[in-house]
N, C-alpha and C positions, 0 to 999 in steps of 0.2 A: 727796466728803468726804475723799478720800485726802490732799489737801494739808493739811487741818486735822489729820488724824491724824498726819501726819509732823511738823507743827509742834508738836503736843502732845508727841510722843515726844522731840523734841530738847530740850524743857525738862526732861523727866525725866532724860535722859542727861546734860545739862549739870549738873543738880543733883547727880547721883551723882558725876560727875567732880570737880566743885568741892568737894564735901564730903570726898572722898578726899584731894584736894590740901591741904585745910585742915589736915590732921594734920601736915603738914611745914612749915607757914608759921608763923613766929614772931609773937607778939602785935604787935610793932611794925610788921611788914609787913602784918598784917591791918588795923591802924589806917590804914595808907597806902592800902590798897584801899578801906577804908570811906570815907575822905575822897574818893577818886577817884570812887566811886559817887555820892556826894552832888553833886560838881561836874558829873558827867555828867548826872545827873537835872535839875539846874538848866539846863544847856545844851540838853538835849533838850526840856525844857518851854518854854523861851523860844523855841526854834526853831519848835516847833509853833505857838505863838501868832503869831509874826512871819510865818510862811508863810501862815496861814489868816485872820487878821484882815483883811488887805486884800481877801480874796476874799468876805468876809461881806456878805450883803445885809441883815442884821439886826444892825447894830453894837452895839445895846444888849442883845440877847438873852442873850449870855453873862454880862453883868453881872446881869441880872434872875435868870437861872437859878441863878447862884452864890449870890446873896443869898437867894432863896427856898429853894434846895436846902440851904444851910448851916443855915438856921433849922430845917428839917425834920430834918436830920441831928443837930443839937445837941439838939433836943427828944427824939429817939429814942435819943440817946447811942450812935450806931452805932459810933463809934471806941472807946469804952469797952467795949462788948459784944464787939467784934471782938478787942481786945487780951486780954480775959479768956478768951475762947474759945480763942485760939491759944496764948497764953503759959502757960496752965495745963497744956497738954499737954507743955510743955518748960520745965522749971525753969531759968531763966537763971542761970548761974554768974557769979561776979565776973569782969569782963573780957570777957564775952560780950555780944553785941548781941541785943536782943529780936527774935524771929522775926516778930512781928506787923509790925514796922517794915520788915523785908525783904520780907515777902509783899505788903504794901500797895504798896510801890514796884515790886516785880517785876510784879505784876498790871497796874499802870498802864502800865509800859514795854512789856509783852507785848501788851496789848489796844488801846492807844491809838496810832493811826497809820494812814497810808494802806494799808500792806501788810496789816495785820491786819483792816481793815474792808472795803477794796475787794477784797482777795484772795478771800474766800469768795464774794463776789458774782460775780466773774469765773469762779470755779470752778463755781458753780451755773448760770450762764447759758451759758458757752462751753466749760466743761471745761478752762479755762486755769489751771493751778496755779503759774504762774511767780512771782507775788507771794508766794504762801504758802511756796514753797520758799526764796525769798530771805529772807522773814521768819523761817523756821525756822533758817537759818544764823545770822542775827543773834541770835535768841533762845537758840541753843545757847551762844554765847559769853557773852551776858548772864547766863544762868542759871548757868553755871559760875563766873563771877566773883562773883555774888551769893552762891552757895553756899559760896565760900571764906570768906565773912564770917558768913553766917547759918546755914549747915549744910544738912543733907539735907531739912529741913522745907520748903525752897523748892519741892519737888516738888508741894506742894499748889496751886501756881499753875497747874499743868498742866490739871486738870479745869475750872478757871474759864475758861482760854483756850478750851478745847474748847467749852464752853457758849456763850461769847461769839461765837466764829466760827461755831458751829453755828446760832446765832440769825440771823446775817446770811445764812448759806447758805439756811436754811429760808424766810426772808422773801423772798429773791430768787427762790427756786423758786416760791413762791406768787404773787408779784407783782413783776415785773421793774422796775416804776416806783416801788415803795414806798420804796426807799432812794435819795434824791436827793442830788445834789452839795451842796445847801445844808445838808441834815441832817448829812452827813459833815463838812462844814466846821465847823459849830457844835459838833459832838461833839469834833472835834480841838482847837478853841480851848479848850473847858472842860477837856479832857484834858491839854492843855499846861499849863494853870494848876495842875492837880492834881499833875502830875509835878514841876513846879517847887516846889510846896509840899512834896512828899516830899523833894526835895533839901534844902530848908531844915531839915526835921526831922532828916535824916540828919546834917547838919553841925552840929546842935545850935544853930542860929541862932534858930529859932522853931518850936515845935511847933504846926503848923497843924491838927492832927487831921484829916488828909486824908480819912479814911473818912467823916467827917461831911459832907463836901462831895459825896459820890457822888450823892445825890438830885438834884443839878443836871442830871445826864444825863436823869433821868426828866422833869424840867421841860421840857427841850428836846424830847424825844420827844413829850410831850403837846401842846406848842405846834404841832408839825408835824401831829400827828393831827387836832387841832381845825381847823387851817388847811385841811387836806385835806377834812374833813367839811363845812366851810363853803364850799368851792370857791373859796377866796381865792388 
């Protein structure tokens, strides 16, 4: 778990550094960083989709999971609940950006990707933390940049990353074959869509209410669980 602990710590350190730097950045420069984060989220989301869709053996699964997951998310109003929970802790002043928007984007950027999902598995099975240390370096920079816009509240993404990677680590320890390449591929595709959706929200092009789409991950996991139980 040392790799995950390091990765978690870098997000906290990055958020502290970024929030400190924020004090010396003029509003117009914060807006420039804000726009840059939106464009980066779009690029990373599209890249994740383009890389993984050709490798998918279930080309319709991500469509079904997003459709079903979005219906569940909208019925439960996950996005609204998340924003009320996060933003009431921090009263957004004029000219500031809502923390809930930054957290939802940060969590997706930190958690979705080969490094963050395969890294804990390699750590659990072989004690190899290379992927996690690489991911930690990337997350340190990402966290700092996000915190220059959204502030110290970005540290709350750290425990979520710890739980996410800890889940993969524990599953790999219990069963080396539980996390298949197909499962990782489908999670990355849906994750890419959600990251791109966050980018659209940041750029004020379209508020996709990304948090409402999170149940799509559960649909994918349930599909593979049922598939395994049926021996297909």
